[in-house]
C-alpha positions as CSV (number, residue, x, y, z in Angstrom):
1,X,0.1,0.0,0.0
2,X,1.1,3.3,-0.7
3,X,2.5,5.7,2.0
4,X,-0.3,8.0,3.2
5,X,0.8,11.9,2.8
6,X,0.8,14.7,5.2
7,X,-2.4,16.5,5.6
8,X,-0.7,19.4,3.8
9,X,0.0,17.2,1.0
10,X,-3.5,16.0,0.7
11,X,-4.4,19.5,0.8
12,X,-2.6,20.6,-2.6
13,X,-2.8,17.1,-4.5
14,X,-6.3,16.2,-5.1
15,X,-5.2,14.0,-7.8
16,X,-3.2,11.4,-5.4
17,X,-6.3,11.5,-3.3
18,X,-8.9,10.7,-6.1
19,X,-6.5,8.0,-7.4
20,X,-6.2,6.5,-4.1
21,X,-10.0,6.6,-3.3
22,X,-10.4,4.9,-6.7
23,X,-8.1,1.9,-5.7
24,X,-9.6,1.7,-2.3
25,X,-13.1,1.2,-3.5
26,X,-11.9,-1.4,-6.2
27,X,-9.6,-3.2,-3.1
28,X,-13.0,-3.1,-0.9
29,X,-15.8,-4.0,-3.5
30,X,-17.2,-0.9,-2.6
31,X,-20.2,1.2,-4.5
32,X,-20.0,4.8,-4.0
33,X,-23.7,6.6,-4.3
34,X,-23.7,10.3,-3.9
35,X,-26.0,12.8,-3.8
36,X,-26.3,15.7,-6.3
37,X,-25.5,18.4,-3.2
38,X,-22.1,17.0,-3.3
39,X,-18.9,18.5,-4.8
40,X,-17.8,17.7,-8.1
41,X,-15.1,16.1,-7.6
42,X,-17.0,13.4,-5.4
43,X,-20.0,13.3,-8.2
44,X,-17.5,12.1,-10.3
45,X,-16.1,9.5,-8.3
46,X,-19.1,7.9,-7.4
47,X,-20.9,4.8,-9.2
48,X,-24.5,6.4,-8.6
49,X,-25.1,10.1,-8.5
50,X,-29.0,10.8,-8.0
51,X,-31.8,12.3,-5.4
52,X,-33.0,10.8,-2.5
53,X,-35.9,8.6,-4.5
54,X,-32.9,7.5,-6.8
55,X,-30.4,7.0,-4.0
56,X,-32.9,4.7,-2.1
57,X,-33.7,2.6,-5.0
58,X,-30.0,2.3,-5.8
59,X,-29.0,1.4,-2.4
60,X,-31.3,-1.3,-2.2
61,X,-30.4,-2.9,-5.3
62,X,-26.9,-2.3,-4.8
63,X,-24.8,-6.2,-5.0
64,X,-21.9,-4.9,-3.3
65,X,-20.6,-5.6,0.5
66,X,-19.7,-2.1,1.1
67,X,-22.0,0.9,0.4
68,X,-20.0,4.4,0.8
69,X,-22.6,7.1,1.0
70,X,-21.8,10.5,0.4
71,X,-25.0,12.4,1.4
72,X,-26.3,12.7,4.7
73,X,-26.6,10.8,7.7
74,X,-30.3,10.3,6.9
75,X,-29.6,8.9,3.4
76,X,-26.9,6.5,4.8
77,X,-29.4,5.2,7.1
78,X,-31.8,4.6,4.2
79,X,-29.7,2.6,2.7
80,X,-28.6,0.3,5.7
81,X,-32.5,0.0,6.1
82,X,-33.0,-1.3,2.5
83,X,-30.0,-3.2,2.1
84,X,-29.0,-4.6,5.9
85,X,-26.5,-7.2,4.0
86,X,-24.2,-4.1,3.1
87,X,-22.0,-2.5,5.3
88,X,-22.8,1.2,5.2
89,X,-20.0,3.6,5.4
90,X,-20.2,7.4,5.5
91,X,-17.5,10.1,5.3
92,X,-18.6,12.1,8.3
93,X,-21.4,11.1,10.5
94,X,-21.6,15.0,11.1
95,X,-23.4,15.4,7.7
96,X,-26.8,15.6,9.6
97,X,-30.0,18.1,8.2
98,X,-31.9,21.1,9.6
99,X,-35.1,19.0,8.7
100,X,-34.3,15.9,10.7
101,X,-32.7,18.1,13.4
102,X,-36.3,20.2,13.4
103,X,-38.1,16.9,13.8
104,X,-37.1,14.9,17.1
105,X,-38.8,11.3,17.7
106,X,-40.7,12.2,20.9
107,X,-42.0,15.4,19.6
108,X,-43.1,13.7,16.6
109,X,-45.1,10.6,18.5
110,X,-46.8,13.7,20.6
111,X,-47.8,15.3,17.6
112,X,-49.5,11.8,16.0
113,X,-51.2,11.2,19.2
114,X,-52.8,14.7,19.0
115,X,-54.3,13.7,15.4
116,X,-55.7,9.9,16.0
117,X,-56.7,8.6,12.6
118,X,-54.6,10.8,10.6
119,X,-52.5,9.2,7.7
120,X,-48.7,10.3,8.6
121,X,-47.0,11.1,5.4
122,X,-43.2,11.8,6.4
123,X,-40.8,13.3,4.1
124,X,-37.8,11.6,3.6
125,X,-35.3,14.2,5.5
126,X,-35.9,12.6,8.9
127,X,-34.4,10.3,11.5
128,X,-34.8,6.5,11.2
129,X,-36.5,6.9,14.4
130,X,-39.4,9.2,13.0
131,X,-39.9,7.2,9.9
132,X,-40.5,3.8,12.0
133,X,-43.2,6.2,13.9
134,X,-44.6,7.0,10.0
135,X,-47.4,5.4,7.7
136,X,-45.4,6.3,4.6
137,X,-42.1,8.0,3.6
138,X,-42.0,10.4,0.7
139,X,-39.3,12.3,-1.4
140,X,-39.7,15.5,-3.3
141,X,-40.2,13.7,-6.7
142,X,-42.6,11.1,-5.4
143,X,-44.7,12.9,-2.7
144,X,-47.5,14.3,-4.9
145,X,-48.1,11.0,-6.7
146,X,-48.4,9.1,-3.3
147,X,-50.5,11.9,-1.9
148,X,-53.1,11.0,-4.7
149,X,-53.4,7.8,-4.0
150,X,-54.1,8.3,0.1
151,X,-58.0,8.2,0.9
152,X,-59.8,11.5,0.9
153,X,-61.7,10.8,3.8
154,X,-58.3,10.5,6.3
155,X,-56.8,13.6,7.7
156,X,-53.0,13.9,6.5
157,X,-49.9,15.0,8.4
158,X,-47.3,16.0,6.7
159,X,-43.5,16.5,8.5
160,X,-41.0,18.2,8.8
161,X,-40.7,20.5,5.5
162,X,-43.5,23.0,5.9
163,X,-42.7,24.7,2.4
164,X,-42.9,21.6,0.9
165,X,-45.8,20.6,2.3
166,X,-47.7,24.0,1.7
167,X,-46.5,23.3,-2.1
168,X,-48.2,20.0,-1.9
169,X,-51.3,21.4,-0.6
170,X,-51.7,23.7,-3.5
171,X,-50.8,20.9,-6.1
172,X,-53.1,18.2,-4.8
173,X,-56.0,20.6,-3.2
174,X,-55.4,18.1,-0.3
175,X,-55.6,19.6,3.2
176,X,-52.5,18.7,5.0
177,X,-51.5,19.4,8.7
178,X,-48.0,20.7,8.5
179,X,-45.2,20.4,11.0
180,X,-43.3,23.7,11.3
181,X,-39.6,22.5,9.7
182,X,-37.7,24.1,7.2
183,X,-34.2,23.5,5.2
184,X,-31.6,25.7,6.6
185,X,-30.5,26.1,2.7
186,X,-34.0,26.5,1.0
187,X,-35.2,29.0,3.7
188,X,-32.3,31.3,2.6
189,X,-33.4,32.2,-0.8
190,X,-34.2,35.7,-1.3
191,X,-36.5,37.3,-3.5
192,X,-34.4,40.6,-3.6
193,X,-31.4,38.3,-4.8
194,X,-33.8,37.2,-7.4
195,X,-35.0,40.3,-8.7
196,X,-31.5,41.6,-8.9
197,X,-30.5,38.4,-11.1
198,X,-33.5,38.5,-13.3
199,X,-32.6,42.4,-13.9
200,X,-29.0,41.3,-15.2
201,X,-30.2,38.2,-16.7
202,X,-33.8,39.0,-18.2
203,X,-33.8,36.0,-20.4
204,X,-33.0,33.4,-17.7
205,X,-35.7,30.8,-16.5
206,X,-35.8,30.4,-12.9
207,X,-36.1,26.8,-11.5
208,X,-36.7,26.3,-7.7
209,X,-37.0,23.5,-5.5
210,X,-40.3,23.2,-3.7
211,X,-38.7,23.2,-0.3
212,X,-38.6,27.1,-1.0
213,X,-40.4,29.8,0.5
214,X,-44.1,30.5,-1.1
215,X,-43.1,33.6,-2.3
216,X,-39.9,32.3,-4.5
217,X,-41.7,29.4,-5.9
218,X,-44.6,31.7,-7.3
219,X,-41.7,33.5,-9.0
220,X,-40.4,30.2,-10.9
221,X,-41.0,29.1,-14.1
222,X,-40.4,25.5,-13.2
223,X,-40.8,23.8,-9.8
224,X,-39.5,20.0,-9.2
225,X,-37.1,17.6,-7.1
226,X,-33.4,18.0,-7.9
227,X,-33.8,15.5,-10.6
228,X,-37.0,17.0,-12.1
229,X,-35.3,20.3,-12.3
230,X,-32.0,18.5,-14.0
231,X,-34.0,16.9,-16.3
232,X,-35.8,20.2,-17.2
233,X,-33.0,22.3,-17.9
234,X,-31.4,19.6,-20.1
235,X,-34.4,19.4,-22.3
236,X,-35.5,23.1,-22.5
237,X,-34.6,25.0,-25.6
238,X,-33.5,27.8,-23.5
239,X,-30.1,28.5,-22.4
240,X,-29.6,30.2,-19.7
241,X,-31.3,29.7,-15.8
242,X,-31.2,31.1,-12.2
243,X,-31.3,28.0,-10.0
244,X,-32.7,28.2,-6.5
245,X,-31.7,25.0,-4.9
246,X,-28.2,23.6,-3.6
247,X,-25.8,24.7,-6.3
248,X,-23.9,20.9,-6.1
249,X,-26.7,20.2,-8.7
250,X,-24.8,22.7,-11.1
251,X,-22.0,20.3,-11.8
252,X,-24.1,18.0,-13.2
253,X,-26.4,20.3,-15.3
254,X,-22.9,21.4,-16.9
255,X,-21.9,17.9,-17.8
256,X,-25.4,17.3,-19.1
257,X,-26.0,20.6,-21.2
258,X,-22.7,22.2,-21.6
259,X,-23.6,24.9,-23.6
260,X,-26.0,26.2,-21.3
261,X,-25.6,28.9,-18.5
262,X,-26.5,28.1,-14.7
263,X,-26.5,30.7,-12.3
264,X,-26.9,30.1,-8.9
265,X,-29.2,32.3,-6.9
266,X,-27.5,33.5,-3.3
267,X,-29.3,34.2,-0.1
268,X,-30.4,37.0,1.3
269,X,-26.7,38.4,2.5
270,X,-25.8,39.2,-1.4
271,X,-22.6,37.5,-2.2
272,X,-22.8,34.7,1.1
273,X,-22.7,31.0,0.5
274,X,-26.3,30.7,2.2
275,X,-27.1,28.4,-0.8
276,X,-24.7,25.8,0.1
277,X,-25.9,23.1,2.4
278,X,-23.1,22.8,5.1
279,X,-24.1,19.6,5.9
280,X,-23.7,17.9,2.7
281,X,-20.3,19.7,2.5
282,X,-19.1,17.8,5.5
283,X,-17.9,15.2,3.2
284,X,-14.4,15.7,1.4
285,X,-12.2,14.2,-0.6
286,X,-9.8,13.6,2.4
287,X,-12.8,11.9,4.5
288,X,-13.8,10.2,1.8
289,X,-10.3,8.6,1.2
290,X,-9.8,8.1,5.1
291,X,-13.2,6.2,5.4
292,X,-12.2,3.8,2.7
293,X,-8.9,3.2,4.2
294,X,-10.2,2.7,7.6
295,X,-13.5,1.5,6.9
296,X,-15.1,3.4,9.3
297,X,-17.6,5.5,10.1
298,X,-20.1,2.6,9.7
299,X,-23.8,3.2,9.9
300,X,-26.0,0.4,11.5
301,X,-29.1,0.5,13.1
302,X,-30.7,-1.8,15.8
303,X,-32.8,-4.4,14.0
304,X,-36.1,-3.6,15.7
305,X,-35.6,0.1,14.3
306,X,-34.8,-1.1,11.0
307,X,-37.6,-3.1,10.4
308,X,-39.9,-0.5,12.0
309,X,-38.4,2.1,9.8
310,X,-38.4,-0.4,6.5
311,X,-42.3,-0.5,6.2
312,X,-43.0,3.0,5.2
313,X,-39.9,2.9,3.2
314,X,-41.0,0.3,1.0
315,X,-44.5,1.6,0.7
316,X,-43.2,4.6,-0.6
317,X,-40.9,2.4,-3.3
318,X,-44.1,0.7,-4.2
319,X,-46.6,3.7,-4.5
320,X,-44.0,5.3,-6.3
321,X,-43.6,2.8,-8.9
322,X,-47.4,2.8,-9.7
């Protein structure tokens, strides 16, 4: 095995890291899954890049003894729930989620008890413990389809993202009882910043994720999940777009539609990094290399919890496929 370089060398030699990650991945027989919001170098190393629904399906069908998940912790949990035979590694256990943090299991349990008879539809951005207390899990790309299949005579609880829930209410006409959580990234997108960019780029179309506040969604030319946004900009005859979601997706946009221009919308502070997910960026080339080198951190759930969380996830996968 090659000698490990110093931290200083790692910081100035990403090419060495990339070569070593590829070698270690092959040595361990690992499959690398990455979310669209990861840095471009990590996306390029991945065997599969996708949104939450696509990654759940990829994890479920992965025929590998090791899954390395470059996303946030709840996504790695989903991989472990759906594919218990695989060892699931995640470069950083600190890669959490503001939506998950906003919805703690005991609070969620009490909320459910306050609404007996309601169907609990829970966004995938939550802990395994909250999934285990839910009736069906949804992603932004599957939520509308799943909601339309639910009985119209039963109230629906939707957690934890209130902006996505409000968007789904408008799309489906269903009354949803909303948990008050928001995404720390999508909450920051500013109408003032959007207005300024529209003056600079009057021909650009605005595309937005439904986790954004309603006021911004009302200004968008297209609203959809991460994968839907990607598909829209690739297929569109237009060639300039303002992007209201985490800018990691622009890496795939530039790969799939190289002749087009993609401009990230900044947050309310002007030229800040408010549109960058601090949790997704916990995964780096360095800790991905360390993860593959050391075989840790691993993510495994107690079997009772895994089985309880598996039921609403399997229901999601089945309903999303109808």
